[in-house]
C-alpha positions in Angstrom: 115.1 187.2 97.0 117.9 188.3 94.7 121.1 186.9 93.8 124.3 189.1 94.6 126.1 189.1 91.4 129.5 190.6 90.4 131.7 191.9 92.6 129.4 191.5 95.6 130.8 187.8 96.1 134.6 187.3 96.7 136.1 185.4 93.8 137.6 182.5 96.3 134.0 181.7 97.3 131.6 179.0 95.7 128.2 179.9 96.9 124.9 177.5 97.0 121.8 179.1 96.9 118.9 177.6 98.4 115.2 177.4 97.2 114.3 180.3 99.3 117.5 182.7 98.0 119.9 182.2 101.2 123.4 180.8 100.4 125.8 179.1 102.2 129.3 177.8 101.5 130.1 174.9 99.5 133.2 172.9 99.5 134.0 172.3 95.7 136.0 169.0 94.5 138.4 171.7 93.2 139.2 173.7 95.9 139.2 170.7 98.2 142.3 169.7 96.0 143.7 173.2 95.6 143.4 173.2 100.0 145.6 169.7 100.2 147.7 170.8 97.6 148.4 173.7 99.6 148.8 172.5 102.6 151.4 169.7 101.2 153.4 173.1 99.9 153.3 174.6 103.2 154.7 171.6 104.9 157.3 170.5 102.7 158.8 174.2 102.2 158.9 174.5 105.9 160.7 171.1 106.5 163.2 171.1 103.2 165.5 173.8 105.2 165.5 174.1 109.0 168.2 175.7 111.6 167.4 174.3 115.0 167.1 177.0 117.3 168.4 174.7 120.9 166.9 178.3 123.0 163.3 177.7 122.4 163.6 174.0 120.7 162.0 175.4 117.9 163.7 176.0 114.3 163.9 178.6 111.0 162.8 177.1 107.9 161.3 178.9 104.9 158.1 177.8 104.7 156.7 181.7 105.8 157.3 182.4 101.9 154.8 179.9 100.9 152.3 181.1 103.5 152.7 184.6 101.7 152.3 183.5 98.3 149.1 181.5 99.6 147.8 184.5 101.5 148.1 186.8 98.6 147.3 184.8 95.3 144.7 182.4 97.0 143.1 184.6 99.8 142.6 184.7 103.4 140.3 181.5 103.9 143.4 178.9 101.6 146.0 181.3 103.8 144.2 180.4 107.2 144.2 176.5 106.1 147.4 176.2 104.6 149.2 178.3 106.9 148.1 176.6 110.4 147.2 172.9 108.9 150.3 172.6 106.8 153.0 174.8 109.5 151.6 172.3 111.8 151.8 169.4 110.2 155.7 170.4 109.1 156.1 170.5 113.3 154.7 167.2 113.7 156.7 165.1 111.3 159.6 167.2 111.9 160.3 166.0 115.9 158.8 169.5 117.4 155.5 168.1 118.2 155.2 170.2 121.0 155.1 173.7 119.1 152.4 172.3 116.9 149.4 174.1 119.1 151.1 177.1 118.8 152.0 177.1 115.2 148.4 175.9 114.1 147.2 179.4 115.9 149.8 181.3 114.6 150.5 180.5 111.1 146.6 180.7 110.6 146.4 183.9 111.3 149.1 184.9 109.5 148.1 183.4 106.6 144.6 184.7 107.1 145.5 188.2 107.7 148.0 187.9 104.8 145.0 187.4 102.9 142.9 189.9 104.5 145.0 193.3 103.9 146.1 191.8 100.3 142.7 191.1 99.0 143.6 187.9 97.1 144.1 187.7 93.9 141.0 188.9 92.9 141.0 192.5 90.1 145.2 192.6 91.0 146.5 194.0 87.8 150.4 194.4 89.7 152.0 192.5 91.9 154.5 194.7 93.4 152.0 196.8 95.6 151.5 198.4 98.8 149.1 196.2 99.7 151.1 193.0 99.0 154.3 194.5 101.2 152.1 195.5 103.9 150.4 192.5 104.0 153.8 191.0 103.9 155.1 192.9 106.6 152.3 192.7 108.8 151.8 188.6 108.3 155.9 188.7 109.2 155.0 191.1 112.7 152.8 189.0 114.0 154.3 185.9 113.5 157.6 187.0 115.4 155.4 187.9 118.5 153.2 185.1 118.2 156.2 182.9 118.7 157.3 185.4 121.2 154.3 184.6 123.2 154.3 181.1 122.5 157.5 180.6 123.8 157.2 182.6 126.3 154.2 180.0 127.4 156.2 176.6 126.5 159.5 178.1 128.1 157.7 179.6 130.8 160.1 182.4 130.7 159.3 185.3 128.0 163.6 186.1 128.1 164.2 182.7 126.7 161.6 183.0 124.1 163.4 186.9 123.5 166.4 184.9 122.2 164.5 183.4 119.0 163.2 187.1 118.0 166.3 187.7 115.8 166.1 184.1 114.2 162.7 184.3 113.3 162.8 188.1 111.7 165.7 186.8 109.8 163.6 184.2 109.1 160.6 187.0 107.7 163.0 189.2 105.8 164.1 185.8 104.0 160.5 184.7 103.4 159.6 188.0 102.0 162.6 188.1 99.7 161.4 184.2 98.2 158.3 185.5 98.7 158.6 188.2 96.0 160.9 186.7 93.6 158.5 183.7 93.3 155.8 186.1 93.7 156.5 188.5 90.7 157.1 184.8 88.5 153.6 183.7 89.2 152.2 187.3 88.6 154.0 186.9 85.3 152.5 183.6 84.3 149.3 184.8 85.1 148.4 182.4 88.0 145.5 185.4 88.9 143.2 183.5 86.5 143.9 180.0 87.1 142.8 180.4 90.8 139.6 183.0 90.1 138.5 180.4 87.6 
């Protein structure tokens, strides 16, 4: 069997081919280190600035900007892992462990959606693109909806959960602003070459 070449493989994938020509995902040491660093980045940025929301026993933070950066520059797989695990870890370490299971799913899917829509760092010549904007908006909208549903389940009241919507919208918009500012700097620093190597 002929091995696929060129653009047939995602630049975020490292494929291992066996003797029969089949392939399977193989986690390299570099990828494992990147996963760990990105999880830590999301967790730390989520923890360093927090505004408690008493109604839902949650908090507003700036970690979403990092999930946006990871999803856009590193792709859906990294966005899923860093967004889910990093954010859930921040919940646990910040004393909001009751939110961790919901956060794992909500932020994990958020990172995955952002990466899928933006397409990762592969052949990205411009940073301010419609795809990156769409990815950001979809990711933030999903986050707001996800936490509304999670809050309704956790508090047994969707009316109470609705009180967190304005804070989550503010958090999401602030995250988008930081993402586009920092992301533009990343793009100027040509981080795409580092990511795709």
